[in-house]
C-alpha positions in Angstrom: 0.0 0.0 0.0 1.4 3.4 -1.0 1.5 6.3 1.5 1.9 10.0 1.0 5.0 10.0 3.2 7.0 7.9 5.6 5.0 6.4 8.4 6.3 5.5 11.9 5.0 2.3 13.3 3.7 2.2 16.9 3.6 -0.7 19.2 0.1 -2.1 19.3 0.4 -5.5 21.1 -2.8 -6.3 23.0 -4.1 -2.7 23.2 -7.2 -3.3 20.9 -8.1 -6.3 23.0 -7.6 -4.4 26.2 -9.8 -1.5 24.9 -12.6 -3.9 24.1 -12.4 -5.6 27.5 -12.4 -2.3 29.3 -15.6 -1.4 27.4 -17.2 -4.7 28.2 -16.4 -4.1 31.9 -17.6 -0.5 31.6 -14.4 0.3 33.5 -14.2 4.0 32.7 -18.0 4.5 33.2 -18.0 2.8 36.6 -15.0 4.9 37.8 -16.5 8.2 36.3 -19.8 7.6 38.0 -18.1 7.0 41.3 -15.6 9.9 40.8 -17.1 12.5 38.6 -15.0 15.3 37.2 -16.0 18.6 35.5 -16.2 17.7 31.8 -15.7 21.4 30.7 -12.2 21.6 32.2 -11.0 18.0 32.1 -8.8 16.7 29.3 -9.2 13.2 30.6 -11.6 11.7 33.1 -10.4 9.6 36.0 -11.8 6.6 34.3 -9.8 7.2 31.2 -6.6 7.6 33.2 -7.2 4.3 35.1 -7.9 2.5 31.9 -4.6 3.7 30.5 -2.8 2.6 33.7 -4.4 -0.9 33.4 -3.2 -1.1 29.8 0.3 0.0 30.9 0.4 -2.7 33.5 -0.5 -5.3 30.9 1.7 -4.2 28.1 4.8 -2.6 29.8 4.8 -3.6 33.4 7.7 -1.4 34.5 7.8 0.9 37.5 5.1 3.6 37.2 7.3 6.2 35.6 7.3 7.9 32.2 3.8 6.7 31.3 3.7 9.5 28.7 6.7 8.1 26.9 5.0 4.6 26.9 1.8 6.1 25.5 3.7 7.8 22.7 5.5 4.7 21.7 2.4 2.6 21.9 -0.8 3.2 20.0 -2.7 4.4 23.1 -4.2 7.4 21.3 -5.6 5.1 18.6 -6.8 2.4 20.9 -8.1 4.5 23.8 -8.6 8.0 22.3 -6.1 9.4 24.8 -3.5 12.2 24.1 -0.3 10.7 25.5 0.8 14.1 26.7 -2.2 14.2 29.1 -0.8 11.2 31.0 1.7 13.1 33.0 2.8 12.3 36.6 0.5 14.9 38.1 -2.6 13.7 36.2 -1.9 10.1 37.2 -1.4 11.1 40.9 -4.7 13.0 40.9 -6.6 10.0 39.4 -5.1 7.7 42.0 -6.0 10.2 44.8 -9.6 10.5 43.4 -10.4 6.8 43.2 -8.9 5.8 46.6 -11.9 6.7 48.7 -14.3 4.9 46.3 -12.4 1.6 45.8 -15.0 -0.6 47.5 -17.7 0.8 45.3 -15.6 0.6 42.1 -14.3 -2.9 42.8 -17.7 -4.3 43.7 -19.3 -2.8 40.5 -16.5 -4.0 38.2 -16.7 -7.5 39.8 -20.5 -7.6 39.3 -20.2 -6.4 35.7 -17.6 -9.1 35.0 -19.9 -11.8 36.3 -22.8 -10.5 34.2 -20.9 -9.6 31.0 -18.8 -12.8 30.8 -21.3 -15.3 32.3 -18.9 -16.3 35.1 -20.0 -19.0 37.5 -19.5 -17.8 41.1 -20.8 -20.9 42.8 -17.3 -21.6 44.1 -15.0 -18.7 45.3 -11.4 -19.0 46.6 -10.0 -16.5 49.0 -6.4 -15.8 50.1 -4.1 -13.0 51.0 -0.5 -12.0 50.1 1.9 -9.2 50.9 3.4 -6.5 48.8 6.7 -5.0 50.0 7.3 -1.2 49.9 10.3 1.1 49.7 10.1 4.1 51.9 9.5 4.9 55.6 5.8 5.9 55.5 5.9 7.4 58.9 2.8 9.4 58.3 -0.2 7.7 56.7 -3.9 8.4 56.1 -5.8 6.2 58.5 -8.6 5.3 56.1 -6.2 3.5 53.7 -4.0 0.5 54.0 -1.1 1.4 56.3 2.4 0.2 55.5 3.7 -1.8 58.4 6.3 -4.5 59.2 4.8 -8.0 59.1 5.5 -11.4 57.7 6.3 -10.8 54.0 5.8 -13.6 51.5 8.9 -12.3 49.6 11.1 -12.7 52.7 12.0 -9.0 52.9 11.5 -8.3 56.6 13.6 -5.2 56.2 10.8 -3.5 54.2 7.3 -2.4 55.3 4.4 -4.0 53.5 0.8 -3.8 52.7 -1.4 -6.8 52.1 -3.8 -7.7 49.4 -6.7 -10.1 49.5 -8.0 -11.8 46.4 -11.2 -13.8 45.7 -11.1 -15.8 42.5 -13.7 -18.0 40.9 -13.5 -21.7 40.4 -14.6 -20.9 36.9 -11.4 -19.8 35.1 -9.7 -18.4 38.2 -11.2 -14.9 37.7 -10.4 -12.4 40.4 -13.8 -10.8 41.0 -12.9 -9.1 44.3 -9.8 -7.7 45.8 -9.0 -5.6 48.9 -6.0 -3.9 50.4 -5.1 -4.3 54.1 -2.7 -2.9 56.6 0.7 -4.5 56.5 0.2 -6.0 59.9 -3.4 -7.0 59.6 -4.3 -10.5 60.7 -5.6 -12.7 57.9 -8.2 -14.4 60.1 -10.0 -11.1 60.8 -10.5 -10.2 57.2 -12.6 -13.2 56.2 -16.0 -11.9 57.2 -15.6 -8.5 55.4 -14.5 -10.3 52.3 -17.5 -12.7 52.5 -19.9 -9.8 52.9 -18.5 -8.1 49.9 -18.6 -11.3 47.8 -22.3 -11.7 48.8 -23.0 -8.2 47.3 -21.2 -9.0 44.1 -22.8 -12.5 43.7 -26.3 -11.1 44.4 -28.8 -13.8 45.0 -26.5 -16.6 43.9 -25.3 -19.0 46.6 -21.5 -19.7 46.7 -19.0 -21.9 48.4 -16.1 -20.1 50.0 -12.8 -21.9 49.9 -9.8 -20.7 51.8 -6.6 -21.6 53.6 -6.3 -22.3 57.3 -6.6 -18.6 58.2 -10.3 -18.8 57.3 -11.0 -21.1 60.3 -11.9 -19.4 63.5 -15.0 -19.7 65.7 -16.2 -16.2 64.8 -15.6 -16.7 61.0 -17.4 -20.0 60.9 -20.3 -18.7 63.1 -20.8 -15.7 60.7 -20.5 -17.8 57.6 -23.2 -20.2 58.9 -25.4 -17.3 59.8 -25.0 -15.8 56.3 -25.8 -19.2 54.6 -22.3 -19.4 53.1 -20.8 -22.8 53.0 -17.0 -23.2 53.3 -14.0 -25.5 53.0 -10.7 -24.9 54.6 -7.8 -26.9 55.9 -7.5 -27.2 59.7 -4.4 -26.0 61.4 -2.8 -28.0 64.2 -4.7 -25.8 66.6 -7.9 -27.6 65.6 -6.5 -31.0 64.4 -3.3 -31.9 66.2 -0.7 -34.2 64.7 -1.6 -37.0 67.1 -5.0 -37.2 65.5 -3.5 -37.5 62.0 -1.0 -40.1 63.2 -3.8 -42.3 64.4 -5.5 -42.5 61.0 -5.8 -45.8 59.1 -4.8 -45.4 55.5 -6.3 -48.8 54.5 -9.7 -47.7 55.8 -9.7 -44.5 53.6 -11.4 -44.4 50.2 -9.4 -43.7 47.1 -10.5 -40.6 45.1 -10.9 -40.5 41.4 -8.9 -37.4 40.8 -5.8 -36.5 38.7 -3.8 -33.4 39.4 -3.2 -31.0 36.5 0.6 -31.6 36.9 0.1 -35.4 36.5 -2.1 -35.4 33.4 0.7 -36.4 31.1 2.3 -39.0 33.4 1.7 -42.8 33.4 -0.9 -43.9 35.9 1.7 -45.5 38.3 3.6 -42.2 38.4 0.6 -40.0 39.4 -0.2 -38.7 42.8 -3.1 -40.5 44.6 -5.5 -39.3 47.2 -7.6 -41.1 49.8 -10.2 -39.7 52.1 -12.1 -40.6 55.3 -14.2 -38.4 57.5 -15.8 -37.8 60.8 -17.2 -34.8 62.6 -15.7 -32.4 65.2 -17.2 -29.8 67.5 -16.0 -26.2 67.9 -16.7 -24.3 71.1 -16.8 -20.6 71.3 -14.7 -18.4 73.6 -17.7 -17.8 76.0 -19.7 -20.4 77.8 -22.9 -19.1 76.2 -21.6 -19.5 72.7 -23.3 -22.4 70.9 -21.1 -25.4 70.0 -20.8 -25.9 66.3 -20.5 -29.3 64.6 -18.4 -29.5 61.4 -17.6 -32.2 59.0 -13.9 -33.1 59.1 -12.5 -34.7 56.0 -9.1 -36.4 56.4 -7.1 -36.4 53.2 -4.0 -38.5 52.4 -1.9 -37.4 49.4 1.0 -39.6 48.2 2.7 -36.6 46.7 2.6 -34.8 50.1 3.8 -38.0 51.8 6.8 -38.4 49.4 7.6 -34.7 49.8 7.5 -34.8 53.6 9.7 -37.9 53.7 12.2 -36.4 51.3 12.3 -33.1 53.2 12.8 -34.9 56.5 15.7 -37.0 55.1 17.4 -33.9 53.7 17.2 -32.0 57.0 18.4 -35.0 59.0 21.3 -35.5 56.7 22.2 -31.8 56.9 21.9 -31.7 60.7 24.0 -34.9 60.9 26.8 -33.2 58.8 26.6 -30.1 61.0 26.8 -32.1 64.2 29.7 -34.3 62.9 31.6 -31.1 62.0 30.9 -29.7 65.5 32.1 -33.0 67.1 35.3 -32.8 65.2 35.9 -29.2 66.3 35.3 -29.7 70.0 38.0 -27.9 72.0 39.0 -25.7 69.0 38.9 -21.9 69.2 35.4 -21.9 67.8 34.0 -24.4 70.4 36.3 -24.1 73.4 33.7 -24.7 76.2 30.3 -26.3 76.7 28.5 -22.9 76.4 29.8 -22.4 72.9 28.9 -26.0 72.0 25.4 -25.6 73.3 24.9 -22.3 71.4 26.0 -24.1 68.2 23.6 -27.0 68.8 20.8 -24.5 69.3 21.7 -22.8 66.0 21.8 -26.2 64.1 18.6 -27.4 65.6 16.8 -24.2 64.6 18.3 -23.9 61.1 17.8 -27.6 60.2 14.4 -27.7 62.0 15.2 -30.9 64.0 14.4 -29.6 67.5 11.6 -32.2 67.9 13.9 -35.2 67.6 17.4 -34.1 68.3 18.7 -35.3 71.7 22.1 -34.0 73.0 24.3 -34.2 76.0 27.1 -31.7 76.5 29.8 -32.0 79.2 33.4 -31.6 79.9 36.2 -34.2 79.7 37.7 -34.4 83.2 41.1 -35.3 81.8 41.5 -32.8 78.9 39.1 -30.2 80.1 37.7 -30.1 76.5 33.9 -30.1 75.9 32.2 -33.3 75.0 29.1 -34.0 73.0 26.9 -37.0 72.6 23.9 -36.7 70.3 21.3 -38.8 68.6 18.0 -38.6 66.8 14.9 -39.8 68.7 13.5 -42.4 66.4 10.3 -42.6 68.4 9.6 -39.0 67.6 10.6 -39.4 64.0 8.2 -42.4 63.7 5.4 -40.4 65.2 6.0 -37.6 62.6 6.3 -40.1 59.8 2.8 -41.4 60.7 1.4 -38.1 59.8 3.1 -37.8 56.4 0.7 -37.0 53.6 -2.3 -36.4 55.9 -4.2 -33.2 56.4 -7.8 -32.3 57.4 -10.4 -30.2 55.7 -13.2 -28.6 57.7 -16.5 -27.9 55.9 -20.2 -27.1 56.3 -21.1 -28.8 53.0 -24.1 -31.2 53.3 -23.4 -34.9 53.5 -24.9 -35.6 50.1 -21.6 -34.2 48.8 -19.3 -37.0 49.8 -15.7 -36.6 51.1 -14.2 -37.2 47.7 -16.2 -34.3 46.3 -15.2 -32.1 49.2 -11.5 -32.7 48.3 -12.1 -32.0 44.6 -13.8 -28.7 45.3 -11.0 -27.7 47.7 -8.3 -28.5 45.1 -9.1 -25.3 43.2 -7.5 -23.3 46.0 -4.2 -23.4 44.2 -5.6 -21.1 41.5 -5.3 -18.2 44.0 -1.6 -18.8 44.3 -1.2 -18.9 40.5 -2.9 -15.5 40.3 -0.6 -14.0 42.9 2.3 -15.3 40.9 0.9 -13.5 37.9 0.7 -10.3 39.9 4.4 -10.6 40.9 5.4 -12.1 37.5 3.9 -10.8 34.3 2.5 -7.7 36.0 5.9 -7.2 37.6 4.9 -5.9 41.0 8.3 -5.6 42.7 8.7 -3.6 45.9 7.0 -0.4 45.1 7.3 3.3 46.1 4.7 5.9 46.0 4.5 9.1 48.1 1.4 8.2 50.1 -0.4 5.1 51.3 -3.6 6.5 49.6 -1.9 6.1 46.2 -0.5 2.7 47.2 -4.0 1.5 47.9 -5.3 2.9 44.6 -2.4 1.4 42.7 -3.2 -2.1 44.1 -6.6 -1.7 42.6 -5.1 -0.8 39.2 -2.9 -3.9 39.4 -5.8 -6.1 40.4 -8.1 -4.7 37.6 -5.3 -5.5 35.2 -5.2 -9.0 36.6 -8.9 -9.3 36.1 -8.6 -8.5 32.4 -5.6 -10.7 32.0 -7.6 -13.7 33.4 -10.7 -12.9 31.4 -8.7 -13.0 28.2 -7.2 -16.3 29.2 -10.6 -17.7 30.0 -12.1 -16.5 26.7 -9.4 -18.1 24.6 -9.7 -21.4 26.4 -13.5 -21.4 26.1 -13.3 -20.5 22.4 -11.0 -23.5 21.5 -13.0 -26.0 23.7 -13.2 -29.0 23.6 -9.5 -28.6 22.6 -7.3 -27.6 25.5 -4.1 -26.8 23.6 -3.3 -24.5 20.8 -0.6 -24.4 18.2 1.7 -21.4 17.6 2.0 -20.1 21.2 5.2 -22.1 21.8 7.5 -23.0 18.8 7.0 -26.6 17.5 4.3 -27.7 20.0 0.7 -27.3 21.1 0.4 -25.7 24.5 -2.4 -24.7 26.9 -3.1 -21.0 26.2 -2.2 -19.0 29.3 -2.5 -15.3 29.8 1.2 -15.0 29.7 1.6 -16.8 26.4 -1.4 -15.0 24.8 0.1 -11.6 25.7 3.6 -12.7 24.5 2.1 -13.7 21.2 0.2 -10.4 20.7 3.2 -8.3 21.8 4.7 -8.2 18.4 1.7 -6.5 16.8 2.3 -3.0 15.3 0.1 -0.2 14.0 0.8 2.1 11.2 -1.2 5.2 12.1 -3.5 6.9 9.6 -1.7 9.4 7.5 -1.9 11.2 4.2 -5.5 10.2 3.7 -4.7 6.5 4.3 -6.4 4.6 7.1 -4.5 3.1 10.0 -3.3 -0.4 9.3 -2.1 -3.4 11.3 0.6 -4.8 9.1 1.4 -8.5 8.7 -0.2 -10.2 11.8 1.2 -13.7 12.2 -1.3 -16.6 11.9 -1.3 -17.1 15.7 -1.9 -13.4 16.2 -4.7 -13.3 13.7 -6.3 -16.4 15.4 -6.0 -14.9 18.9 -7.6 -11.7 17.8 -10.4 -13.6 16.1 -11.0 -15.8 19.2 -11.1 -12.6 21.3 -13.6 -11.0 18.8 -11.2 -8.3 17.6 -11.0 -8.0 13.8 -7.4 -8.4 12.8 -7.9 -6.6 9.5 -9.1 -3.4 11.2 -7.3 -0.9 13.3 -8.8 -0.2 16.8 
């Protein structure tokens, strides 16, 4: 095609897809209704700015700097109708400040719109929390927004303050329909009821099963879930089901479950993990005498994969502890271990580092002839055998009715890993490294931007998978083989798309999309022959 002059290509990537999904979610409209702005003076609405930030997270997830430069290099003006020069740091900051007080309303409305527009099944929802580390002191914070505090960071950066994020994803496609930001030191147990109430508003009249980790289980949480008519499944911590109970279970009396883990689908049958279940009931008393006693189903699960992993981990830590103790024995009386006190301190360090306190037995003394310290040590095989008896076992607590058998309880719980996969997306493809913003108000708002980007990321993945069903794999995403279409692979495939902007009377053009790009755009209902 001839042009009146030279044309500069712009990066296009997934922008036309993102623009379409933002429209289907009514993202800008929901934000602008919650945070109106004077149209006669505004170049961009807050909704338009947030849409651009969502697109930025999904196409160029670098630190939130020089968004204007990104918008100029990418076809943001063509896809979203936004002048790149309007996306300056001050305008972005004002948009984040504006949406922060309205996040519950915005998140709830977008979640409800996603459920309605994409026909998402919300009968099973999975809840979990993670931490996001922060650079900066944040000595002064606004009390109504998530406060940076020191806590127990998942990325093992105890030197940094953190905020926490909670995520609820659907069993249908792992779609994150709700997210919330919490103080860095907030207890996970105390956030469950608030999340449940928000999920009830999003789900409307639909009943749902809430699946979580062990932090979901407390007397108050279970009482409130039962009162609200919300059924749940969660693993029981040792507080509720001690190791001695697991050690007393009879594997031969448990029923094998017809379930194959995703990671085992391509393995021969004898190499796959296997699960067995058995169940009983347990009672849970409240903190006060007048609190009613609740009876729960308790499903015991045995996993061969867990059993093998536990045995391997124990062997490794025993071997490492044995090596450390042998080196210590050889060094008795040296300048490093000249007396019993130094030897005892080293034993304590080894025991803690190798996690063998439960079964390490030691006796430290002094040789009456040489005056050097002595050490006798052994592993308590009775204690090891007691721990071995629990390998592979864990307990699930649930209020599901008994017409859903123990095997089905396990299968419904197994979707919980999808939350962890979504958090890995947040910290992988969306590149949320330790962040720095001037205020905790903006941090809270940016978490919503990131989670809205994750929502669209997951919807795109779900749409492509549904469109190729009953096939589960697609050619072209990975050279030379068919692979399951993941959000990461889809965005990687679309990243190479370019746009030649309209010029000299010629319309804009997407030049030379590859076959896989053309197919993805078709599956996502974006015409590959037309510019956005």
